[in-house]
C-alpha positions in Angstrom: 165.9 -50.2 47.0 164.7 -47.0 48.8 162.1 -44.7 47.3 162.4 -41.2 46.8 160.6 -39.2 49.9 158.9 -36.9 47.4 157.0 -40.0 45.5 155.8 -41.1 48.9 154.1 -38.3 49.7 152.8 -37.4 46.0 150.8 -40.9 45.9 148.5 -39.9 49.1 147.9 -36.6 47.5 146.7 -37.9 44.4 144.5 -40.5 46.3 142.9 -37.2 48.2 142.7 -35.6 45.2 140.6 -38.1 43.3 138.4 -38.7 46.2 137.7 -34.7 46.2 136.8 -34.8 42.6 134.9 -37.7 42.5 132.7 -37.3 45.6 131.0 -34.2 44.7 129.9 -35.9 41.3 128.5 -39.0 42.9 126.8 -36.7 45.5 125.2 -35.0 42.4 124.4 -37.9 40.6 122.4 -39.2 43.8 120.9 -35.6 44.2 119.4 -35.8 40.5 118.1 -39.5 40.8 116.3 -38.8 43.8 114.6 -35.7 42.1 113.8 -37.8 39.3 111.9 -40.5 41.7 110.2 -37.7 43.4 109.2 -36.4 40.1 107.6 -39.8 39.3 105.8 -40.3 42.9 104.3 -37.0 42.2 102.8 -38.0 38.8 101.4 -41.0 40.3 99.8 -39.3 43.1 98.2 -36.6 40.7 97.0 -39.7 38.5 95.4 -41.4 41.4 94.0 -38.2 42.6 92.4 -37.8 39.1 90.9 -41.4 39.2 89.6 -40.8 42.9 87.8 -37.6 41.6 86.5 -39.0 38.7 84.9 -42.1 40.6 83.5 -39.6 43.1 81.7 -37.5 39.8 80.5 -40.9 38.5 78.8 -42.0 41.7 77.3 -38.6 41.9 76.0 -38.5 38.4 74.6 -42.4 39.2 72.8 -40.9 42.3 71.3 -38.2 40.1 69.9 -40.4 37.7 68.7 -42.7 40.0 66.7 -40.2 41.6 65.6 -38.7 38.1 64.3 -42.6 37.3 62.4 -42.8 40.5 60.6 -39.3 40.3 59.4 -40.6 36.3 58.4 -43.7 37.9 56.3 -42.1 40.7 55.0 -39.5 37.9 53.7 -42.2 35.5 52.2 -44.3 38.5 50.5 -40.9 39.5 49.2 -40.2 36.0 48.0 -43.8 35.2 44.3 -44.2 34.2 42.0 -46.1 36.7 41.7 -48.8 34.2 45.3 -49.5 34.4 46.0 -49.3 30.7 49.1 -47.5 29.3 48.7 -43.8 28.0 50.7 -42.8 24.9 50.4 -39.0 25.7 50.8 -38.3 29.4 51.1 -34.3 28.8 49.1 -31.8 26.5 50.4 -30.5 23.3 47.8 -27.7 22.8 49.5 -24.9 24.4 46.5 -22.8 23.3 43.9 -25.1 24.5 42.7 -26.1 28.3 45.3 -27.4 30.5 45.0 -31.2 30.7 43.6 -31.2 27.0 44.7 -34.5 24.8 45.6 -34.0 21.5 45.0 -37.2 18.9 45.6 -37.7 15.2 44.5 -40.6 12.9 43.4 -41.4 9.5 44.5 -43.7 6.7 46.2 -43.5 3.3 44.4 -45.2 -0.1 44.9 -45.8 -3.7 42.0 -46.6 -5.5 42.8 -48.3 -9.1 39.9 -49.0 -11.3 38.8 -50.0 -15.1 35.0 -48.7 -16.2 33.2 -49.7 -18.8 29.9 -47.8 -19.5 27.7 -48.9 -22.1 26.1 -45.6 -23.3 29.1 -43.2 -23.3 31.8 -42.1 -21.1 31.7 -40.3 -17.8 33.5 -37.2 -17.8 37.5 -37.3 -17.1 38.1 -35.8 -13.1 34.5 -36.0 -12.2 33.1 -37.6 -9.0 31.9 -40.9 -11.2 35.3 -41.3 -12.2 36.4 -41.6 -8.5 33.6 -43.9 -7.1 30.1 -45.0 -8.0 27.8 -42.3 -8.4 24.5 -43.7 -9.9 23.7 -40.3 -11.4 26.8 -40.0 -13.6 26.0 -43.3 -15.4 25.6 -42.0 -19.2 22.2 -42.9 -20.8 21.7 -42.5 -24.5 19.6 -43.6 -27.1 19.7 -47.2 -29.1 22.8 -46.2 -30.9 24.8 -45.2 -28.0 28.1 -46.8 -27.6 30.6 -46.3 -24.6 33.6 -47.3 -26.6 36.6 -49.2 -24.7 36.8 -49.5 -20.9 38.8 -46.7 -19.6 41.2 -46.7 -16.4 41.6 -44.6 -13.4 44.1 -44.4 -10.7 43.9 -42.0 -7.4 44.6 -41.4 -3.8 42.1 -38.9 -3.3 40.2 -40.8 -0.6 43.1 -40.6 1.6 41.9 -39.0 5.0 43.0 -37.6 8.0 41.4 -35.9 11.4 42.5 -34.1 14.6 40.8 -34.5 17.7 41.2 -32.2 21.0 39.6 -33.4 24.0 39.3 -32.0 27.4 37.4 -33.2 30.9 36.9 -30.5 33.2 37.1 -31.0 37.2 33.5 -31.0 37.2 33.4 -34.0 34.9 32.1 -32.0 31.7 33.5 -33.4 28.7 34.5 -31.2 25.8 35.5 -32.3 22.3 36.9 -30.6 19.1 36.9 -32.6 16.2 38.4 -31.8 12.4 38.5 -34.1 9.5 39.5 -33.7 5.9 40.2 -35.8 3.0 41.5 -34.9 -0.9 38.2 -35.2 -2.8 38.4 -31.7 -3.7 34.9 -31.2 -4.1 34.3 -33.5 -6.9 36.1 -32.2 -9.7 39.8 -32.1 -10.4 39.7 -29.0 -11.9 39.2 -27.1 -8.8 43.0 -28.1 -8.0 44.9 -29.2 -11.1 44.7 -32.1 -13.6 46.1 -35.5 -14.4 49.0 -34.2 -16.7 51.8 -33.9 -14.2 51.5 -33.4 -10.4 47.7 -34.8 -9.5 47.3 -31.9 -7.0 44.0 -32.4 -5.3 42.2 -29.9 -3.2 41.8 -30.6 0.7 37.9 -31.2 1.6 36.4 -30.5 4.9 34.4 -33.5 6.0 33.6 -32.9 9.7 34.2 -29.8 11.8 32.3 -30.0 15.3 32.5 -29.2 18.8 30.5 -31.3 21.6 30.1 -30.4 25.2 28.5 -33.6 26.9 25.2 -34.4 25.2 25.6 -31.3 22.9 27.2 -31.1 19.7 27.6 -28.2 16.9 29.0 -28.0 13.6 29.4 -30.2 10.7 29.0 -33.7 10.9 27.0 -36.7 9.5 23.4 -36.2 9.5 21.5 -37.4 12.2 18.9 -39.1 9.8 22.3 -41.3 8.6 23.2 -44.7 10.0 26.9 -44.7 9.7 27.4 -48.1 11.3 25.1 -49.6 9.1 27.5 -49.5 5.9 28.7 -52.3 4.5 32.4 -53.1 4.2 33.1 -52.1 0.5 36.2 -51.6 -1.2 34.4 -48.5 -3.4 33.9 -45.6 -1.4 30.4 -46.3 -0.6 29.4 -49.0 -2.9 25.6 -49.5 -1.9 25.2 -45.8 -3.0 21.5 -46.1 -4.8 19.8 -46.8 -1.4 22.0 -45.1 1.1 21.3 -42.1 3.1 24.3 -40.0 2.8 24.6 -36.3 3.8 27.1 -34.6 6.0 26.1 -30.8 6.8 26.1 -28.2 9.7 24.0 -28.9 12.7 23.0 -28.5 16.2 22.3 -32.1 17.9 21.3 -32.7 21.3 21.5 -36.8 22.1 20.4 -38.5 25.6 20.8 -42.2 25.7 19.6 -44.0 22.7 17.7 -40.8 21.4 19.3 -37.9 19.4 17.7 -35.2 17.6 18.8 -32.1 15.4 18.3 -28.9 13.5 20.2 -29.2 10.4 21.3 -27.2 7.2 18.3 -26.8 5.0 18.3 -27.0 1.4 16.1 -27.4 -1.8 16.6 -29.4 -5.2 14.2 -28.7 -8.0 13.4 -30.3 -11.2 12.4 -27.5 -13.4 9.1 -27.7 -15.3 9.0 -29.4 -18.6 5.9 -31.0 -19.4 6.3 -34.0 -21.2 9.6 -33.6 -22.6 11.9 -36.0 -24.2 15.0 -34.4 -22.5 14.7 -33.5 -18.3 14.6 -29.7 -17.6 17.5 -28.3 -15.7 17.7 -28.8 -11.7 18.7 -26.2 -9.5 19.3 -25.9 -6.0 17.9 -23.0 -4.2 19.0 -21.0 -0.9 15.5 -20.0 0.1 14.4 -22.1 2.8 13.9 -20.5 6.1 13.3 -23.4 8.2 16.0 -26.0 9.3 15.2 -29.6 8.5 14.2 -31.6 11.9 15.9 -35.0 12.0 15.3 -37.5 14.9 17.0 -41.1 15.8 16.6 -43.9 18.2 19.3 -46.4 18.3 19.0 -50.1 20.1 22.5 -52.2 20.3 23.2 -55.9 21.7 25.3 -58.6 21.2 23.0 -59.4 18.2 23.9 -56.1 16.5 21.8 -52.7 16.1 18.7 -51.4 14.8 18.1 -48.0 14.2 14.9 -45.8 13.4 15.2 -42.2 12.0 12.5 -39.6 11.1 13.0 -36.2 9.3 10.6 -33.4 8.6 11.3 -30.6 5.8 10.3 -27.5 4.3 11.2 -26.8 0.8 11.3 -23.5 -0.7 11.8 -21.8 -4.2 11.3 -17.9 -4.2 8.0 -17.5 -2.8 6.8 -20.9 -3.4 6.8 -23.7 -0.6 6.0 -27.1 0.7 6.5 -29.5 3.1 7.7 -33.1 3.2 9.0 -35.9 5.7 10.9 -39.2 5.7 11.6 -42.3 7.6 14.7 -44.8 7.8 15.1 -48.2 9.3 18.7 -49.6 9.4 21.0 -51.5 11.2 23.2 -54.7 11.4 22.3 -58.5 12.5 24.9 -60.3 13.6 25.0 -64.1 12.3 27.0 -66.2 14.2 30.8 -65.2 15.0 31.9 -64.7 11.0 28.9 -63.0 9.2 26.4 -60.4 9.7 24.0 -58.7 7.6 23.3 -55.1 7.0 20.6 -53.4 5.8 18.7 -49.8 5.3 15.4 -49.1 4.0 14.5 -45.5 3.0 11.0 -43.6 2.3 10.0 -40.3 2.0 8.4 -37.3 0.4 10.9 -35.1 -0.5 13.7 -37.6 0.3 16.0 -36.6 -3.0 19.2 -35.0 -1.8 19.5 -37.2 1.0 19.5 -40.4 -0.8 22.0 -41.8 -3.7 23.8 -38.4 -3.4 21.2 -36.5 -4.7 20.1 -39.0 -7.3 16.3 -37.5 -7.5 15.2 -34.1 -6.9 13.2 -32.8 -3.6 10.9 -31.2 -5.8 9.0 -30.9 -9.0 8.0 -27.4 -10.6 4.6 -26.9 -12.1 3.5 -24.6 -14.6 2.9 -21.8 -12.5 6.2 -22.1 -10.8 4.9 -23.7 -7.8 6.5 -26.7 -6.2 5.6 -30.3 -5.1 7.4 -33.0 -3.1 8.9 -35.7 -4.7 8.1 -39.5 -3.2 10.9 -41.8 -3.3 12.3 -44.6 -1.7 15.3 -47.1 -1.7 17.6 -49.3 0.2 20.2 -52.1 0.3 21.4 -55.3 1.8 24.8 -56.9 2.2 26.2 -60.0 3.5 29.5 -60.1 5.1 31.5 -63.2 5.9 35.0 -63.3 7.6 37.0 -66.4 6.4 39.8 -65.9 9.0 41.5 -62.7 10.5 43.1 -61.9 7.3 40.5 -62.4 4.8 36.7 -61.5 4.4 34.1 -60.9 1.8 31.0 -58.8 1.2 28.1 -59.1 -1.2 25.8 -56.2 -1.6 22.6 -55.2 -3.7 21.4 -51.2 -3.7 18.2 -49.8 -5.1 16.6 -46.5 -5.5 13.3 -45.2 -7.4 11.5 -42.0 -7.7 7.9 -41.5 -8.6 8.2 -38.6 -11.1 5.2 -37.0 -12.8 6.2 -37.0 -16.4 3.4 -34.4 -16.9 5.4 -31.7 -14.9 9.1 -32.8 -15.5 9.1 -34.7 -18.6 10.6 -38.3 -19.7 14.2 -37.6 -19.5 14.4 -37.6 -15.4 15.9 -40.6 -13.6 13.2 -43.3 -12.6 15.6 -45.6 -10.7 19.1 -47.1 -10.4 20.3 -50.1 -9.0 24.0 -52.1 -8.4 25.6 -55.4 -7.0 29.0 -55.4 -5.7 31.0 -58.4 -4.6 34.3 -58.1 -3.2 37.3 -60.0 -1.4 39.5 -58.1 1.0 42.8 -59.2 2.3 44.6 -58.1 5.5 48.0 -59.3 5.6 48.9 -56.9 8.4 46.7 -55.2 10.9 45.3 -51.9 9.5 46.3 -52.8 6.1 43.8 -53.7 3.5 44.2 -55.0 -0.1 41.0 -55.3 -1.5 39.3 -56.3 -5.3 35.7 -55.6 -6.1 33.7 -56.1 -9.0 30.4 -53.9 -9.6 27.5 -53.3 -12.0 25.3 -50.4 -11.8 22.3 -49.5 -13.7 20.5 -46.0 -14.4 16.9 -46.0 -15.8 14.9 -42.9 -17.1 11.2 -42.5 -17.1 11.2 -43.4 -21.0 12.8 -46.6 -20.4 16.0 -46.2 -21.7 18.8 -47.5 -19.7 22.8 -47.2 -19.1 25.1 -49.5 -17.6 28.2 -49.5 -15.7 30.3 -52.4 -14.9 33.7 -51.8 -12.8 36.8 -53.7 -11.5 37.9 -51.6 -8.5 41.2 -52.4 -6.5 42.1 -50.5 -3.4 45.3 -50.5 -1.1 44.6 -48.8 2.4 46.5 -48.1 5.6 44.9 -46.6 8.8 46.9 -45.1 11.4 
């Protein structure tokens, strides 16, 4: 059968038309796919570039850090002391001080808790005798005196801190500035507050001095006192009766084992009260025009130390003057690796205010107002035994006596005092001490009346 010519012509035209229509779409689709692929390639290239850049930055930072570590190590080695021991402080923190000065800080926190029983009355609340053993505060009454029930005190007033600035010049001169304070408040809580609510205590200056090589100027321990001989007590002092205990302003020169000082003068005077049953008033004069002169010689060795001190004094009340002197021998003697004996013996004419916190006066007054130095003596002995690095014990005895003229000052003045103390101190960790101490003290008057004190004293002390 023959096909119509028009039909034959129409079929190729349709095919051509189809190709013409499809070819551009296919080409267009191919172009869009390529663009998408190119975009993906570009994004990958960008991410790779970012990774490369980040890696370069990290390598740069690592190099800079290594350089800084090297510089710090070099500086540390250069700043290391000759003895090879590490230094806590490598740069000064005293912007107003000499360049290269070293600042140090230390002290301790201490809680004291005690129960006291006195035979002839109560020690005044808030006074120094309620904080630690002070012989002069032991009440002494008549035959019917009654101290009542025991009483309890807690306080943290003997917590202490100190600041020091030390400097060595290029020429080798050594300079030191030192300040030390506690919260004793002058011995009376009434100066700063009370025990009702906040128990506020006043800051008290203990020491403040500057030293230059062999010279010292300022307030510190008296050159007449041997601090190194003091026993290991739970109480603030313990052996108060026979202890020389004074801090005051002075100028001191030391050379090897020798030291000499000019110290702040002061005169305590017992008023004229001839044969009176009650002691007259004790006053303190500021009339002195000559400083106290003290000298000391120390000997040290593996066996311990021995110290001998002397003192010359002027006493003055108005236009009336007298003079006196005193000597003190003290030290510590090591007995094996676990025991030591500590001791002090004092005697003097006018030693009053230097011993036992002024238990006796320096001078006595006569009817005409003239003054006479009062002789006194005292001392202590203490034995210390170490059971282990964590446990130790101390046994102590102390006494003081004064040669009062009752024809001048009467029968009511203190003739003598004595005390015993025994303690155990436990140190569960270095610098932490937990102590318990029993103590007995007695004060006697010239008329033979006596008052006793019994105390159980505990403490927790952390030093830093």
